[in-house]
mmCIF file of the N, C-alpha and C atoms, coordinates in Angstrom:
data_MODEL
# 
_entry.id   MODEL 
# 
loop_
_atom_site.group_PDB 
_atom_site.id 
_atom_site.type_symbol 
_atom_site.label_atom_id 
_atom_site.label_alt_id 
_atom_site.label_comp_id 
_atom_site.label_asym_id 
_atom_site.label_entity_id 
_atom_site.label_seq_id 
_atom_site.pdbx_PDB_ins_code 
_atom_site.Cartn_x 
_atom_site.Cartn_y 
_atom_site.Cartn_z 
_atom_site.occupancy 
_atom_site.B_iso_or_equiv 
_atom_site.pdbx_formal_charge 
_atom_site.auth_seq_id 
_atom_site.auth_comp_id 
_atom_site.auth_asym_id 
_atom_site.auth_atom_id 
_atom_site.pdbx_PDB_model_num 
ATOM 1  N N  . MET A 1 1  ? -56.871 22.350 -25.813 1.00 0.00 ? 1  MET A N  1 
ATOM 2  C CA . MET A 1 1  ? -56.593 20.954 -25.589 1.00 0.00 ? 1  MET A CA 1 
ATOM 3  C C  . MET A 1 1  ? -55.609 20.391 -26.573 1.00 0.00 ? 1  MET A C  1 
ATOM 4  N N  . ILE A 1 2  ? -55.957 20.664 -27.886 1.00 0.00 ? 2  ILE A N  1 
ATOM 5  C CA . ILE A 1 2  ? -55.180 20.206 -29.085 1.00 0.00 ? 2  ILE A CA 1 
ATOM 6  C C  . ILE A 1 2  ? -53.844 20.769 -28.953 1.00 0.00 ? 2  ILE A C  1 
ATOM 7  N N  . GLY A 1 3  ? -53.784 22.101 -28.628 1.00 0.00 ? 3  GLY A N  1 
ATOM 8  C CA . GLY A 1 3  ? -52.574 22.849 -28.506 1.00 0.00 ? 3  GLY A CA 1 
ATOM 9  C C  . GLY A 1 3  ? -51.628 22.108 -27.524 1.00 0.00 ? 3  GLY A C  1 
ATOM 10 N N  . SER A 1 4  ? -52.062 21.742 -26.384 1.00 0.00 ? 4  SER A N  1 
ATOM 11 C CA . SER A 1 4  ? -51.302 21.184 -25.255 1.00 0.00 ? 4  SER A CA 1 
ATOM 12 C C  . SER A 1 4  ? -50.697 19.811 -25.849 1.00 0.00 ? 4  SER A C  1 
ATOM 13 N N  . ILE A 1 5  ? -51.522 19.070 -26.608 1.00 0.00 ? 5  ILE A N  1 
ATOM 14 C CA . ILE A 1 5  ? -50.956 17.835 -27.173 1.00 0.00 ? 5  ILE A CA 1 
ATOM 15 C C  . ILE A 1 5  ? -49.866 18.173 -28.095 1.00 0.00 ? 5  ILE A C  1 
ATOM 16 N N  . TRP A 1 6  ? -50.003 19.102 -28.949 1.00 0.00 ? 6  TRP A N  1 
ATOM 17 C CA . TRP A 1 6  ? -48.967 19.492 -29.855 1.00 0.00 ? 6  TRP A CA 1 
ATOM 18 C C  . TRP A 1 6  ? -47.695 19.855 -29.100 1.00 0.00 ? 6  TRP A C  1 
ATOM 19 N N  . LEU A 1 7  ? -47.983 20.641 -27.974 1.00 0.00 ? 7  LEU A N  1 
ATOM 20 C CA . LEU A 1 7  ? -46.795 21.159 -27.281 1.00 0.00 ? 7  LEU A CA 1 
ATOM 21 C C  . LEU A 1 7  ? -45.982 19.937 -26.685 1.00 0.00 ? 7  LEU A C  1 
ATOM 22 N N  . GLN A 1 8  ? -46.701 18.983 -26.197 1.00 0.00 ? 8  GLN A N  1 
ATOM 23 C CA . GLN A 1 8  ? -46.126 17.700 -25.653 1.00 0.00 ? 8  GLN A CA 1 
ATOM 24 C C  . GLN A 1 8  ? -45.281 16.914 -26.655 1.00 0.00 ? 8  GLN A C  1 
ATOM 25 N N  . LEU A 1 9  ? -45.905 16.894 -27.877 1.00 0.00 ? 9  LEU A N  1 
ATOM 26 C CA . LEU A 1 9  ? -45.262 16.111 -28.990 1.00 0.00 ? 9  LEU A CA 1 
ATOM 27 C C  . LEU A 1 9  ? -43.926 16.974 -29.413 1.00 0.00 ? 9  LEU A C  1 
ATOM 28 N N  . LEU A 1 10 ? -44.021 18.259 -29.481 1.00 0.00 ? 10 LEU A N  1 
ATOM 29 C CA . LEU A 1 10 ? -42.925 19.072 -29.697 1.00 0.00 ? 10 LEU A CA 1 
ATOM 30 C C  . LEU A 1 10 ? -41.834 18.950 -28.777 1.00 0.00 ? 10 LEU A C  1 
ATOM 31 N N  . GLN A 1 11 ? -42.226 18.899 -27.468 1.00 0.00 ? 11 GLN A N  1 
ATOM 32 C CA . GLN A 1 11 ? -41.143 18.661 -26.342 1.00 0.00 ? 11 GLN A CA 1 
ATOM 33 C C  . GLN A 1 11 ? -40.509 17.371 -26.512 1.00 0.00 ? 11 GLN A C  1 
ATOM 34 N N  . LEU A 1 12 ? -41.302 16.292 -26.941 1.00 0.00 ? 12 LEU A N  1 
ATOM 35 C CA . LEU A 1 12 ? -40.660 14.962 -27.077 1.00 0.00 ? 12 LEU A CA 1 
ATOM 36 C C  . LEU A 1 12 ? -39.769 14.980 -28.196 1.00 0.00 ? 12 LEU A C  1 
ATOM 37 N N  . LYS A 1 13 ? -40.161 15.549 -29.220 1.00 0.00 ? 13 LYS A N  1 
ATOM 38 C CA . LYS A 1 13 ? -39.157 15.647 -30.418 1.00 0.00 ? 13 LYS A CA 1 
ATOM 39 C C  . LYS A 1 13 ? -37.850 16.301 -30.043 1.00 0.00 ? 13 LYS A C  1 
ATOM 40 N N  . VAL A 1 14 ? -38.049 17.448 -29.334 1.00 0.00 ? 14 VAL A N  1 
ATOM 41 C CA . VAL A 1 14 ? -36.801 18.212 -28.914 1.00 0.00 ? 14 VAL A CA 1 
ATOM 42 C C  . VAL A 1 14 ? -35.855 17.371 -27.968 1.00 0.00 ? 14 VAL A C  1 
ATOM 43 N N  . VAL A 1 15 ? -36.553 16.690 -26.980 1.00 0.00 ? 15 VAL A N  1 
ATOM 44 C CA . VAL A 1 15 ? -35.868 15.870 -26.094 1.00 0.00 ? 15 VAL A CA 1 
ATOM 45 C C  . VAL A 1 15 ? -35.152 14.793 -26.775 1.00 0.00 ? 15 VAL A C  1 
ATOM 46 N N  . GLN A 1 16 ? -35.783 14.067 -27.754 1.00 0.00 ? 16 GLN A N  1 
ATOM 47 C CA . GLN A 1 16 ? -35.168 13.066 -28.544 1.00 0.00 ? 16 GLN A CA 1 
ATOM 48 C C  . GLN A 1 16 ? -33.986 13.552 -29.358 1.00 0.00 ? 16 GLN A C  1 
ATOM 49 N N  . SER A 1 17 ? -34.168 14.716 -29.850 1.00 0.00 ? 17 SER A N  1 
ATOM 50 C CA . SER A 1 17 ? -33.088 15.314 -30.729 1.00 0.00 ? 17 SER A CA 1 
ATOM 51 C C  . SER A 1 17 ? -31.899 15.568 -29.871 1.00 0.00 ? 17 SER A C  1 
ATOM 52 N N  . VAL A 1 18 ? -32.024 16.136 -28.681 1.00 0.00 ? 18 VAL A N  1 
ATOM 53 C CA . VAL A 1 18 ? -31.048 16.474 -27.721 1.00 0.00 ? 18 VAL A CA 1 
ATOM 54 C C  . VAL A 1 18 ? -30.215 15.183 -27.352 1.00 0.00 ? 18 VAL A C  1 
ATOM 55 N N  . ILE A 1 19 ? -30.953 14.148 -26.947 1.00 0.00 ? 19 ILE A N  1 
ATOM 56 C CA . ILE A 1 19 ? -30.372 12.802 -26.641 1.00 0.00 ? 19 ILE A CA 1 
ATOM 57 C C  . ILE A 1 19 ? -29.591 12.259 -27.667 1.00 0.00 ? 19 ILE A C  1 
ATOM 58 N N  . GLN A 1 20 ? -29.972 12.369 -28.980 1.00 0.00 ? 20 GLN A N  1 
ATOM 59 C CA . GLN A 1 20 ? -29.458 11.881 -30.159 1.00 0.00 ? 20 GLN A CA 1 
ATOM 60 C C  . GLN A 1 20 ? -28.110 12.590 -30.413 1.00 0.00 ? 20 GLN A C  1 
ATOM 61 N N  . PHE A 1 21 ? -28.216 14.028 -30.162 1.00 0.00 ? 21 PHE A N  1 
ATOM 62 C CA . PHE A 1 21 ? -27.095 14.833 -30.391 1.00 0.00 ? 21 PHE A CA 1 
ATOM 63 C C  . PHE A 1 21 ? -26.059 14.496 -29.363 1.00 0.00 ? 21 PHE A C  1 
ATOM 64 N N  . LYS A 1 22 ? -26.373 14.385 -28.070 1.00 0.00 ? 22 LYS A N  1 
ATOM 65 C CA . LYS A 1 22 ? -25.408 14.081 -27.054 1.00 0.00 ? 22 LYS A CA 1 
ATOM 66 C C  . LYS A 1 22 ? -24.848 12.717 -27.343 1.00 0.00 ? 22 LYS A C  1 
ATOM 67 N N  . GLY A 1 23 ? -25.577 11.760 -27.758 1.00 0.00 ? 23 GLY A N  1 
ATOM 68 C CA . GLY A 1 23 ? -25.027 10.377 -28.036 1.00 0.00 ? 23 GLY A CA 1 
ATOM 69 C C  . GLY A 1 23 ? -24.010 10.404 -29.167 1.00 0.00 ? 23 GLY A C  1 
ATOM 70 N N  . ALA A 1 24 ? -24.393 11.302 -30.190 1.00 0.00 ? 24 ALA A N  1 
ATOM 71 C CA . ALA A 1 24 ? -23.417 11.429 -31.353 1.00 0.00 ? 24 ALA A CA 1 
ATOM 72 C C  . ALA A 1 24 ? -22.158 12.032 -30.899 1.00 0.00 ? 24 ALA A C  1 
ATOM 73 N N  . ILE A 1 25 ? -22.173 13.132 -30.015 1.00 0.00 ? 25 ILE A N  1 
ATOM 74 C CA . ILE A 1 25 ? -21.044 13.671 -29.539 1.00 0.00 ? 25 ILE A CA 1 
ATOM 75 C C  . ILE A 1 25 ? -20.145 12.816 -28.706 1.00 0.00 ? 25 ILE A C  1 
ATOM 76 N N  . THR A 1 26 ? -20.799 11.945 -27.854 1.00 0.00 ? 26 THR A N  1 
ATOM 77 C CA . THR A 1 26 ? -20.076 11.056 -27.124 1.00 0.00 ? 26 THR A CA 1 
ATOM 78 C C  . THR A 1 26 ? -19.497 9.931  -27.930 1.00 0.00 ? 26 THR A C  1 
ATOM 79 N N  . PHE A 1 27 ? -20.178 9.487  -28.916 1.00 0.00 ? 27 PHE A N  1 
ATOM 80 C CA . PHE A 1 27 ? -19.756 8.454  -29.889 1.00 0.00 ? 27 PHE A CA 1 
ATOM 81 C C  . PHE A 1 27 ? -18.348 9.031  -30.590 1.00 0.00 ? 27 PHE A C  1 
ATOM 82 N N  . PHE A 1 28 ? -18.469 10.229 -31.074 1.00 0.00 ? 28 PHE A N  1 
ATOM 83 C CA . PHE A 1 28 ? -17.331 10.854 -31.831 1.00 0.00 ? 28 PHE A CA 1 
ATOM 84 C C  . PHE A 1 28 ? -16.167 11.099 -30.843 1.00 0.00 ? 28 PHE A C  1 
ATOM 85 N N  . THR A 1 29 ? -16.444 11.345 -29.606 1.00 0.00 ? 29 THR A N  1 
ATOM 86 C CA . THR A 1 29 ? -15.385 11.560 -28.678 1.00 0.00 ? 29 THR A CA 1 
ATOM 87 C C  . THR A 1 29 ? -14.652 10.317 -28.274 1.00 0.00 ? 29 THR A C  1 
ATOM 88 N N  . LEU A 1 30 ? -15.464 9.261  -28.210 1.00 0.00 ? 30 LEU A N  1 
ATOM 89 C CA . LEU A 1 30 ? -14.844 7.968  -27.892 1.00 0.00 ? 30 LEU A CA 1 
ATOM 90 C C  . LEU A 1 30 ? -14.053 7.442  -29.159 1.00 0.00 ? 30 LEU A C  1 
ATOM 91 N N  . VAL A 1 31 ? -14.492 7.735  -30.271 1.00 0.00 ? 31 VAL A N  1 
ATOM 92 C CA . VAL A 1 31 ? -13.755 7.296  -31.474 1.00 0.00 ? 31 VAL A CA 1 
ATOM 93 C C  . VAL A 1 31 ? -12.687 8.391  -31.917 1.00 0.00 ? 31 VAL A C  1 
# 
C-alpha cells in the first residue's frame, strides 16, 4: 500500500519535471 503511494508521488515528480523541462525548452526557443 505504502509502496504504491510512493510510486504515485514519484510519477508525479517525474511528470512535473518533464513539463518544466519542456516549458524551459519552449521558452529558450522563443527567446
